[in-house]
ROLUM-395851 format. One record per residue: residue number from 1; residue in one letter; x, y, z of N, C-alpha, C in turn. Coordinates in Angstrom, 2 decimals, decimal comma. Example, Ala and Ser with C-alpha at 12.3 -4.5 7.8 and 13.67 -1.06 7.14 Angstrom:
! ROLUM-395851
> gugu_vopa_nc1_nc2_nc3_cac1_cac2_cac3_cc1_cc2_cc3
> 1_A_13,19_-5,69_7,80_12,30_-4,50_7,80_13,20_-3,30_7,80;
> 2_S_12,85_-2,25_7,08_13,67_-1,06_7,14_12,90_0,03_7,87;
! end
This chain:
! ROLUM-395851
> gugu_vopa_nc1_nc2_nc3_cac1_cac2_cac3_cc1_cc2_cc3
> 1_M_-33,76_36,28_-57,65_-32,94_36,36_-58,80_-32,60_35,21_-59,26;
> 2_K_-32,90_35,24_-60,74_-32,45_33,90_-61,31_-31,23_34,15_-62,38;
> 3_F_-30,30_33,26_-62,32_-29,44_33,24_-63,26_-29,21_32,17_-64,25;
> 4_D_-29,56_32,15_-65,54_-29,35_31,36_-66,49_-27,98_31,00_-67,12;
> 5_F_-27,70_29,85_-66,48_-26,08_29,56_-66,93_-25,73_29,27_-68,37;
> 6_S_-26,98_28,96_-69,22_-26,46_28,88_-70,50_-26,20_30,13_-71,35;
> 7_T_-26,55_31,29_-70,40_-26,13_32,58_-71,46_-25,11_33,35_-70,36;
> 8_L_-24,35_32,67_-69,58_-23,31_33,13_-69,00_-21,87_32,57_-69,41;
> 9_G_-20,96_33,31_-69,12_-19,43_32,88_-69,39_-18,71_32,34_-68,16;
> 10_P_-17,65_31,51_-68,45_-17,01_30,86_-67,32_-16,71_31,71_-66,20;
> 11_L_-16,56_32,96_-66,29_-16,19_33,83_-65,39_-17,37_34,06_-64,30;
> 12_E_-18,33_34,36_-65,15_-19,57_34,84_-64,47_-19,95_33,42_-63,57;
> 13_R_-19,95_32,30_-64,19_-20,33_31,12_-63,38_-19,44_30,93_-62,16;
> 14_Y_-17,95_30,94_-62,43_-17,21_30,88_-61,39_-17,71_31,62_-60,22;
> 15_K_-18,01_32,90_-60,45_-18,16_33,93_-59,48_-19,32_33,54_-58,61;
> 16_L_-20,55_33,05_-59,24_-21,56_32,69_-58,63_-21,32_31,20_-57,92;
> 17_I_-20,77_30,40_-58,36_-20,59_29,09_-57,88_-19,50_29,04_-56,76;
> 18_S_-18,62_29,89_-56,74_-17,71_29,81_-55,70_-18,12_30,74_-54,47;
> 19_S_-19,10_31,61_-54,64_-19,59_32,60_-53,66_-20,48_32,13_-52,80;
> 20_T_-21,21_30,92_-53,45_-22,10_30,26_-52,77_-21,94_28,67_-52,39;
> 21_V_-21,17_28,02_-53,19_-20,78_26,73_-52,54_-19,85_26,78_-51,55;
> 22_V_-20,01_27,20_-50,21_-19,00_27,55_-49,28_-19,35_26,98_-48,00;
> 23_P_-18,43_26,67_-47,14_-16,97_26,86_-47,21_-16,66_25,39_-47,94;
> 24_R_-15,74_25,63_-48,87_-15,08_24,45_-49,77_-13,54_23,96_-48,97;
> 25_P_-13,60_22,67_-48,50_-12,29_22,12_-48,18_-11,22_22,42_-49,34;
> 26_I_-9,93_22,47_-48,82_-8,96_22,92_-49,91_-8,02_21,81_-49,99;
> 27_A_-7,79_21,27_-51,21_-6,96_20,02_-51,51_-5,52_20,90_-51,91;
> 28_W_-4,64_20,61_-50,97_-2,97_21,12_-51,25_-2,44_20,22_-51,85;
> 29_V_-2,40_20,00_-53,15_-2,08_18,89_-53,94_-0,40_18,83_-54,19;
> 30_S_0,31_17,84_-53,65_1,77_17,84_-54,24_1,94_16,67_-54,94;
> 31_T_2,80_17,19_-55,84_3,33_16,13_-56,90_4,80_16,09_-57,09;
> 32_R_5,52_15,33_-58,13_6,56_15,37_-58,52_6,58_15,02_-60,05;
> 33_D_7,44_15,87_-60,83_7,73_15,46_-62,10_8,48_14,42_-62,16;
> 34_E_8,69_13,92_-63,42_9,58_12,81_-64,01_10,69_12,95_-63,72;
> 35_D_11,43_14,20_-63,34_12,86_14,26_-62,66_12,81_14,43_-61,22;
> 36_G_11,73_14,20_-60,74_11,91_14,07_-59,32_11,54_15,63_-58,58;
> 37_K_11,31_16,68_-59,21_11,32_18,02_-58,77_9,71_18,26_-58,36;
> 38_P_9,55_18,35_-57,10_8,42_18,75_-56,44_7,47_19,80_-56,57;
> 39_N_6,29_19,74_-56,65_5,24_20,74_-57,22_4,25_20,98_-55,95;
> 40_A_3,69_22,12_-55,86_2,46_21,91_-54,64_1,52_23,06_-55,24;
> 41_G_0,28_22,85_-55,12_-0,63_24,17_-55,59_-2,03_23,71_-54,75;
> 42_P_-2,87_24,78_-54,37_-4,10_24,45_-53,60_-5,56_24,45_-54,62;
> 43_F_-6,19_23,52_-54,35_-7,40_23,62_-55,31_-8,67_23,30_-54,39;
> 44_S_-9,68_24,21_-54,59_-10,74_24,27_-53,71_-11,90_23,71_-54,24;
> 45_F_-12,01_23,31_-55,77_-13,15_22,64_-56,36_-12,76_21,25_-55,97;
> 46_F_-13,02_20,91_-54,50_-12,35_19,46_-54,04_-13,50_18,66_-53,06;
> 47_N_-13,59_17,69_-53,07_-14,29_16,77_-52,09_-13,77_15,55_-52,10;
> 48_A_-14,31_14,72_-51,08_-14,19_13,28_-50,86_-15,62_12,53_-51,58;
> 49_F_-15,51_11,63_-52,13_-16,54_10,87_-52,76_-16,98_9,37_-52,87;
> 50_G_-16,31_9,01_-51,46_-16,73_7,54_-50,84_-15,73_7,04_-50,08;
> 51_E_-16,09_5,72_-49,62_-14,89_5,17_-48,92_-14,65_3,66_-49,33;
> 52_D_-15,44_3,31_-50,52_-15,54_2,04_-50,94_-15,61_2,06_-52,47;
> 53_P_-14,47_2,12_-53,39_-13,37_2,42_-52,73_-13,18_3,84_-52,16;
> 54_P_-12,20_4,14_-51,62_-12,07_5,82_-51,07_-11,24_6,43_-52,07;
> 55_V_-12,16_7,58_-52,34_-11,99_8,21_-53,53_-11,94_9,96_-53,07;
> 56_L_-10,92_10,72_-53,71_-10,85_12,03_-53,35_-11,00_12,59_-54,82;
> 57_G_-11,40_13,76_-55,14_-11,46_14,33_-56,54_-11,14_15,84_-56,43;
> 58_F_-10,48_16,61_-57,08_-10,42_17,79_-57,24_-10,54_18,30_-58,66;
> 59_A_-10,85_19,70_-59,24_-11,10_19,87_-60,59_-9,83_21,03_-60,51;
> 60_I_-8,96_20,72_-61,93_-8,07_21,47_-62,42_-8,41_22,52_-63,62;
> 61_N_-8,33_23,91_-63,47_-8,85_24,66_-64,58_-7,48_24,95_-65,39;
> 62_D_-6,94_24,54_-66,34_-5,76_24,92_-66,87_-5,81_26,11_-67,40;
> 63_R_-4,40_26,82_-67,77_-4,28_28,15_-68,14_-5,13_28,55_-69,50;
> 64_R_-4,71_27,38_-70,19_-5,65_27,47_-71,72_-5,37_26,28_-72,36;
> 65_P_-6,41_26,07_-73,28_-6,45_24,52_-73,84_-4,77_24,30_-74,52;
> 66_G_-4,27_23,07_-73,96_-2,82_22,76_-74,38_-1,88_22,96_-73,18;
> 67_D_-2,14_23,90_-72,46_-1,22_24,33_-71,45_-1,58_23,97_-70,22;
> 68_R_-1,25_22,78_-69,88_-1,59_22,20_-68,47_-0,98_22,69_-67,29;
> 69_K_-1,59_23,01_-66,26_-0,57_23,06_-64,88_-0,06_22,00_-64,67;
> 70_D_1,11_22,45_-63,71_2,28_21,42_-63,36_1,65_20,32_-62,76;
> 71_T_0,56_20,62_-61,93_-0,37_19,55_-61,04_-0,59_18,52_-61,83;
> 72_G_-1,43_18,78_-62,94_-2,14_18,07_-63,87_-1,23_17,20_-64,61;
> 73_R_-0,16_17,77_-65,03_0,87_17,11_-66,07_1,54_16,47_-65,41;
> 74_N_1,96_16,54_-64,12_2,81_15,69_-63,14_1,89_14,28_-62,92;
> 75_I_0,68_14,50_-62,55_-0,16_13,28_-62,39_-0,22_12,38_-63,44;
> 76_R_-0,38_12,88_-64,57_-0,54_12,22_-65,65_0,89_11,40_-66,11;
> 77_A_1,84_11,83_-65,78_3,24_11,41_-65,99_3,49_10,40_-65,02;
> 78_T_3,11_10,51_-63,71_3,48_9,66_-62,64_2,42_8,92_-62,00;
> 79_G_1,29_9,20_-62,18_-0,02_8,28_-61,51_-0,11_8,62_-60,16;
> 80_D_0,39_9,35_-59,71_0,11_9,55_-58,11_0,30_11,10_-57,61;
> 81_F_-0,28_11,09_-56,51_-0,24_12,56_-55,77_-0,64_12,59_-54,32;
> 82_V_-0,29_13,60_-53,48_-0,84_13,48_-52,09_-1,65_14,87_-52,15;
> 83_V_-2,81_14,63_-51,48_-3,75_15,51_-51,11_-3,34_16,16_-49,60;
> 84_N_-2,95_17,06_-49,47_-2,52_17,49_-48,09_-3,40_18,37_-47,47;
> 85_M_-4,47_18,56_-46,49_-5,05_19,42_-46,02_-4,51_20,74_-45,37;
> 86_V_-5,12_21,87_-45,48_-4,39_23,24_-45,03_-4,65_23,56_-43,60;
> 87_G_-3,84_23,39_-42,61_-3,93_24,04_-41,32_-3,90_25,52_-41,47;
> 88_E_-4,52_26,27_-40,32_-4,17_27,30_-40,02_-2,79_28,12_-40,17;
> 89_H_-1,76_27,33_-39,62_-0,63_27,56_-39,62_0,08_27,64_-40,88;
> 90_H_-0,57_27,24_-41,87_-0,08_27,44_-43,35_-0,81_28,04_-44,29;
> 91_A_-1,44_28,97_-44,00_-2,12_30,07_-44,85_-1,24_30,81_-45,70;
> 92_S_-0,23_31,24_-45,05_0,57_32,14_-45,93_1,50_31,11_-46,76;
> 93_E_1,96_30,17_-46,60_2,56_29,11_-47,55_1,67_28,55_-48,54;
> 94_M_0,26_28,26_-48,17_-0,76_28,04_-49,22_-0,89_28,94_-50,27;
> 95_N_-1,05_29,94_-49,66_-1,46_31,21_-50,68_-0,29_31,82_-51,62;
> 96_I_0,97_31,48_-51,03_2,23_31,53_-52,04_2,09_30,40_-53,27;
> 97_T_1,83_29,04_-52,78_1,84_28,48_-53,85_0,76_28,40_-54,68;
> 98_A_-0,37_29,41_-54,58_-1,23_29,69_-55,46_-1,09_30,41_-56,55;
> 99_A_0,11_31,18_-56,43_0,68_31,89_-57,37_1,06_31,23_-58,91;
> 100_E_0,66_31,95_-59,92_1,07_31,18_-61,21_2,58_31,14_-61,66;
> 101_F_3,36_30,35_-61,05_4,62_30,54_-61,25_5,04_29,64_-62,53;
> 102_R_6,12_29,83_-63,17_6,50_28,92_-64,33_6,61_27,62_-64,03;
> 103_P_6,85_26,73_-64,77_7,15_25,43_-64,57_8,28_25,05_-63,91;
> 104_E_9,25_25,73_-63,94_10,95_25,42_-64,00_10,73_25,86_-61,83;
> 105_V_9,78_26,60_-61,58_10,13_27,11_-60,42_9,56_26,19_-59,33;
> 106_N_10,11_25,88_-58,03_10,00_25,09_-57,27_9,09_25,72_-56,18;
> 107_E_7,95_25,22_-55,93_6,83_26,08_-55,11_7,07_25,22_-53,57;
> 108_F_7,94_24,58_-53,31_8,21_24,04_-52,26_9,30_25,25_-51,55;
> 109_E_10,30_25,36_-52,40_11,21_26,23_-52,07_10,79_27,78_-51,83;
> 110_E_9,96_28,08_-52,66_9,36_29,42_-52,71_8,52_29,61_-51,52;
> 111_A_7,96_28,60_-50,88_7,13_28,95_-50,01_7,81_28,51_-48,58;
> 112_G_9,01_27,89_-48,78_9,57_27,46_-47,50_9,13_26,21_-46,96;
> 113_L_8,54_25,23_-47,71_7,88_23,95_-47,51_8,78_22,93_-47,21;
> 114_E_8,66_21,89_-46,26_9,34_20,69_-46,15_8,76_19,78_-46,97;
> 115_A_9,46_18,98_-47,93_9,10_17,96_-48,74_9,42_16,59_-47,98;
> 116_V_8,20_16,19_-47,58_8,50_14,72_-46,73_8,17_13,57_-47,60;
> 117_A_9,23_12,52_-47,62_8,82_11,19_-48,48_7,54_10,53_-48,36;
> 118_S_6,96_10,09_-49,05_5,77_9,27_-48,92_6,09_7,97_-48,88;
> 119_E_5,15_7,17_-48,36_5,35_5,57_-48,27_4,88_4,80_-49,36;
> 120_M_3,94_5,24_-49,88_3,44_4,30_-50,79_3,10_5,04_-52,24;
> 121_V_3,64_6,33_-52,49_3,54_7,07_-53,68_4,84_7,85_-53,69;
> 122_S_5,01_8,37_-55,08_6,29_9,03_-55,29_6,16_10,37_-54,91;
> 123_A_5,20_10,83_-55,06_4,93_12,25_-54,73_5,23_12,68_-53,03;
> 124_P_5,91_13,54_-52,98_5,99_13,93_-51,68_4,95_14,44_-50,69;
> 125_R_5,01_14,30_-49,49_3,93_15,04_-48,51_4,55_16,59_-48,33;
> 126_I_3,62_17,39_-47,74_4,02_18,77_-47,18_4,14_18,41_-45,67;
> 127_G_5,27_18,75_-45,39_5,34_18,66_-43,96_4,73_19,53_-42,90;
> 128_G_4,22_19,08_-42,07_3,32_20,05_-40,95_2,05_19,77_-41,18;
> 129_S_1,47_19,09_-42,55_0,11_19,41_-42,65_-0,53_18,64_-41,99;
> 130_P_-1,82_18,87_-41,24_-2,43_18,00_-40,26_-3,05_16,83_-40,87;
> 131_V_-3,32_16,78_-42,10_-3,55_15,62_-42,67_-3,08_15,42_-44,13;
> 132_S_-2,84_14,36_-44,42_-2,15_13,95_-46,01_-2,71_12,53_-46,46;
> 133_F_-3,36_12,80_-47,60_-3,71_11,40_-48,21_-2,70_11,19_-49,41;
> 134_E_-2,17_10,09_-49,21_-1,42_9,61_-50,58_-2,42_8,77_-51,42;
> 135_C_-2,24_9,24_-52,71_-3,03_8,68_-53,68_-2,67_8,18_-54,90;
> 136_K_-3,19_7,28_-55,57_-2,87_6,73_-56,66_-3,90_7,05_-57,73;
> 137_L_-3,75_7,59_-58,81_-4,82_8,08_-59,90_-5,71_6,96_-60,13;
> 138_L_-6,83_7,46_-60,08_-7,87_6,62_-60,55_-8,48_6,63_-61,67;
> 139_Q_-8,72_7,96_-62,18_-9,32_8,60_-63,38_-9,42_9,95_-63,63;
> 140_I_-9,08_10,35_-64,80_-9,19_11,78_-65,16_-10,28_12,17_-65,96;
> 141_V_-11,49_12,83_-65,66_-12,30_12,94_-66,46_-12,15_14,33_-67,17;
> 142_E_-12,41_14,45_-68,20_-12,04_15,66_-69,06_-13,39_16,61_-69,31;
> 143_L_-13,80_17,61_-68,69_-14,71_18,30_-68,30_-14,87_19,33_-69,49;
> 144_G_-13,97_19,91_-70,18_-13,89_20,64_-71,19_-12,45_20,77_-71,79;
> 145_P_-12,49_21,97_-72,70_-11,08_22,04_-73,44_-9,98_22,33_-72,34;
> 146_H_-10,48_22,92_-71,37_-9,23_23,40_-70,30_-9,52_22,82_-69,11;
> 147_R_-10,47_22,18_-68,59_-10,82_21,52_-67,02_-10,90_20,24_-67,09;
> 148_S_-10,25_19,58_-65,99_-10,52_18,17_-65,67_-10,48_17,95_-64,34;
> 149_L_-11,18_16,63_-63,97_-11,28_16,33_-62,63_-10,65_14,89_-62,47;
> 150_V_-9,59_15,11_-61,60_-8,81_14,30_-61,11_-9,35_13,44_-60,02;
> 151_L_-9,47_12,19_-60,26_-10,02_11,24_-58,99_-8,83_10,35_-58,77;
> 152_G_-8,49_10,46_-57,33_-7,72_9,38_-56,91_-8,22_8,60_-55,69;
> 153_R_-7,50_7,14_-55,69_-7,79_6,35_-54,71_-6,86_6,44_-53,34;
> 154_I_-7,35_6,69_-52,30_-6,52_6,79_-51,21_-5,88_5,43_-50,77;
> 155_V_-4,43_5,73_-50,62_-3,68_4,23_-50,26_-3,14_4,28_-49,07;
> 156_L_-3,22_5,64_-48,44_-2,58_5,63_-47,09_-2,91_7,11_-46,76;
> 157_M_-3,21_7,27_-45,26_-3,60_8,53_-44,93_-2,56_8,77_-43,59;
> 158_H_-2,34_10,04_-43,52_-1,36_10,48_-42,31_-2,24_11,57_-41,44;
> 159_V_-2,45_11,55_-40,12_-2,90_12,61_-39,39_-2,08_12,72_-38,25;
> 160_V_-1,80_13,96_-38,02_-1,04_14,37_-36,90_-1,41_13,53_-35,59;
> 161_D_-0,68_13,41_-34,80_-1,11_12,56_-33,37_-2,09_13,05_-32,65;
> 162_E_-1,69_14,55_-32,27_-2,62_15,24_-31,32_-3,90_15,18_-31,66;
> 163_A_-4,31_15,11_-33,01_-5,94_14,83_-33,31_-6,52_13,75_-33,46;
> 164_V_-5,62_12,70_-33,23_-6,20_11,29_-32,95_-6,73_10,96_-31,77;
> 165_R_-7,83_11,11_-31,65_-8,72_10,56_-30,37_-8,75_9,29_-29,72;
> 166_D_-8,76_8,40_-30,63_-8,88_6,74_-30,45_-8,50_6,06_-31,56;
> 167_A_-7,02_5,81_-31,80_-6,70_5,22_-33,16_-7,52_3,68_-33,17;
> 168_A_-7,73_3,17_-32,21_-8,41_1,70_-32,19_-10,01_2,00_-32,55;
> 169_R_-10,37_3,06_-32,47_-11,80_3,16_-32,91_-11,98_4,16_-34,03;
> 170_F_-10,87_4,49_-34,75_-10,63_5,45_-35,76_-11,55_6,82_-35,50;
> 171_H_-11,12_7,32_-34,53_-12,02_8,58_-34,04_-10,90_9,77_-34,13;
> 172_I_-11,31_10,87_-34,85_-10,41_11,97_-35,26_-11,06_13,26_-34,40;
> 173_D_-10,14_13,67_-33,82_-10,54_15,27_-33,08_-10,72_16,34_-34,16;
> 174_T_-11,67_16,36_-35,01_-11,58_17,26_-36,01_-11,05_18,63_-35,71;
> 175_P_-11,77_19,35_-34,84_-11,45_20,93_-34,34_-10,03_20,89_-34,30;
> 176_K_-9,38_19,79_-33,74_-7,74_19,92_-33,31_-6,97_19,99_-34,55;
> 177_L_-7,56_19,63_-35,73_-6,94_19,84_-36,96_-6,81_21,29_-37,72;
> 178_R_-7,46_22,29_-36,98_-7,50_23,39_-37,37_-7,32_23,81_-38,83;
> 179_L_-8,25_23,32_-39,60_-8,31_23,59_-40,86_-9,00_24,80_-41,58;
> 180_L_-8,22_25,20_-42,79_-8,81_26,43_-43,55_-9,93_25,94_-44,49;
> 181_G_-11,08_26,61_-44,64_-12,05_26,54_-45,71_-11,68_27,46_-46,71;
> 182_R_-12,23_27,51_-47,95_-12,39_28,39_-48,86_-13,68_29,15_-48,74;
> 183_M_-13,71_30,23_-48,84_-14,75_31,24_-49,23_-14,83_31,91_-50,49;
> 184_Q_-15,28_33,01_-50,64_-15,31_33,51_-51,82_-13,94_34,32_-52,30;
> 185_G_-13,79_34,84_-53,19_-12,52_35,62_-53,52_-11,32_35,39_-52,49;
> 186_N_-10,90_36,37_-51,89_-9,90_36,05_-51,16_-9,80_35,88_-49,71;
> 187_W_-11,00_35,13_-49,58_-11,69_35,04_-47,98_-11,53_33,52_-47,72;
> 188_Y_-11,15_33,16_-46,55_-11,30_32,07_-45,92_-12,01_31,64_-44,66;
> 189_V_-12,37_30,68_-44,27_-12,80_30,37_-42,93_-12,06_29,46_-42,25;
> 190_R_-12,06_29,31_-40,83_-11,61_28,56_-39,88_-12,68_27,73_-39,17;
> 191_T_-12,15_26,27_-39,40_-13,18_25,26_-39,37_-13,30_24,84_-37,73;
> 192_G_-12,67_25,33_-36,90_-12,90_25,25_-35,63_-14,12_25,49_-34,88;
> 193_D_-15,00_26,19_-35,42_-16,12_26,30_-34,92_-17,36_25,63_-35,35;
> 194_A_-17,70_24,66_-34,63_-18,71_23,56_-35,04_-19,98_23,58_-34,31;
> 195_L_-21,02_23,15_-34,89_-22,34_23,21_-34,32_-22,67_21,71_-34,51;
> 196_E_-23,01_21,35_-33,40_-23,60_19,85_-33,40_-25,28_19,83_-33,52;
> 197_I_-25,80_18,89_-34,49_-26,89_19,02_-34,73_-27,29_17,48_-34,78;
> 198_P_-27,79_16,78_-33,93_-28,20_15,51_-33,73_-29,09_14,83_-34,72;
> 199_R_-28,75_13,75_-35,30_-29,34_12,80_-35,98_-30,85_12,70_-35,77;
> 200_V_-31,75_13,01_-36,76_-33,17_12,51_-36,35_-33,41_11,08_-36,68;
> 201_I_-34,22_10,38_-35,57_-34,58_9,08_-35,80_-35,84_9,13_-35,92;
> 202_P_-36,15_8,40_-37,29_-37,94_8,26_-37,62_-38,58_7,51_-36,57;
> 203_D_-39,83_7,41_-36,40_-40,64_6,58_-35,81_-40,30_5,07_-36,43;
> 204_P_-40,23_4,20_-35,76_-40,10_2,65_-36,25_-40,95_2,33_-37,59;
> 205_D_-41,97_2,76_-37,57_-42,95_2,59_-38,71_-42,90_3,39_-39,97;
> 206_K_-41,92_4,29_-39,64_-41,37_5,28_-40,91_-39,99_4,96_-41,37;
> 207_I_-39,52_3,97_-40,82_-37,88_3,92_-41,12_-37,66_2,90_-42,35;
> 208_A_-36,96_3,31_-43,32_-36,71_2,59_-44,72_-36,24_1,36_-44,28;
> 209_Q_-36,78_0,26_-45,19_-36,23_-1,07_-44,98_-35,41_-1,34_-45,97;
! end
């Protein structure tokens, strides 16, 4: 079966992409507005894009042209944000923050989340998150009339102690993070089930120089 994206609308393309590019990590992004009120929302069109500079990126689909979601508006105003990874224990809270609340609603209060002061950015972290990345805005790429790609430079990373296998060697026990991944629709996946595939080592005369 072939799907010609030039003949499809955004909803049809979203269905095809979100049901096949899986599992997707979830950026549970926390921000603050200019008055200091915190905001949190999950975004699953998200990933890491390198280590030098260390960059995270996620896409925001605004409600309509000119009506930006709180997350994008806050990042544009303050220049920073925190990407919190979603642990299994926060599944319900994450789902609450995904609702389309009015701008004046505090998602931290609605979901019963703890706002923890960050160290290098003004946006708060989500207390209890297994991993949190404090980020400074690097660039916003406008992808269309109501979609943008937010790129942030990681300035500080928090990892729960029990998942740090060897801090001196920067080894993380990833399964212990018990993170959630996004599938299609309302489906998610637990990432604790890992399959190890050893790296293939080519013959010496076939290795790229």
